[in-house]
C-alpha positions, 0 to 999 in steps of 0.5 A: 500500499503506497502513502497515498493509499492508506490512511496515517491512523485506523483501527480494524477488526479482523476475523475468519468467522466462516474460514474466510478473512473479514476486515472491518474498519473500526475508526478511520482514526486510530482508536485511543479508547483501549476499553473500546478496542477490547470491546470489539473483540467480542466475547472470548471463543465466540468467534471460533479458534483462534479468535478475531483480533483488533489491529490498530496503526497510530499515526504510521509510528507503531501498531498495536494488536489485541486478541483473546488468549486461553482463559479469555485473557487478552493478548497484547503486542505493540511494535514499539513499546517506547512510544508511550508519549502517545495515549494508546501506547501508554495505556496498552503498555501499562494495562498489560504490563509490556516491557521493552523487548531488546532482543533482536531490535536496533542499537541506535536511539532513533528506533524502538522496540516490540513488546508484548506477545510475539506469539499472538499470530502463531495459531494463524502460522506466523510464529513469533521469530518471523513476526520479530523480523517484521516488526524490527525492520528498520525500513518500514512504517507501522502500516507497512509492517501491518500490510507485511503481516496481512500478506503473510497471513492471507488478508491483505487485499481485505485490509487494503479495501478496509483502510483505503481512504 
């Protein structure tokens, strides 16, 4: 997706209720209310396993993934846990006790690190080591990282259609 083809900030709910990917735009601007995003996940186990997830891209600087895990607990991933000057990033890091994960990240002070559950897409066929490669790529904006994840999982076209301005 080129810069002209995508919003700078957005939130989507991604699900596979019938075995096909469905991507629903929740907000044309990144959601900054964590409880609203958590509610968008629905009831744990209601959408089958693996269940739906919410992805938020905030100003192309970082993204957040929320998903129910075993026992109904919310699993969270943030592509850059150092972005805590942004409201949503700070809320996610605080609520889910996310620490900065410096393993495989960058050495300079200009870039941040992923934090949280890097296994969030393992049940969909994207293991943590492969996800880490995407979220630590120094040449990708957050929306481009999400597009790479979507391509790897098979919902790139649905995502592009949902977030196109």
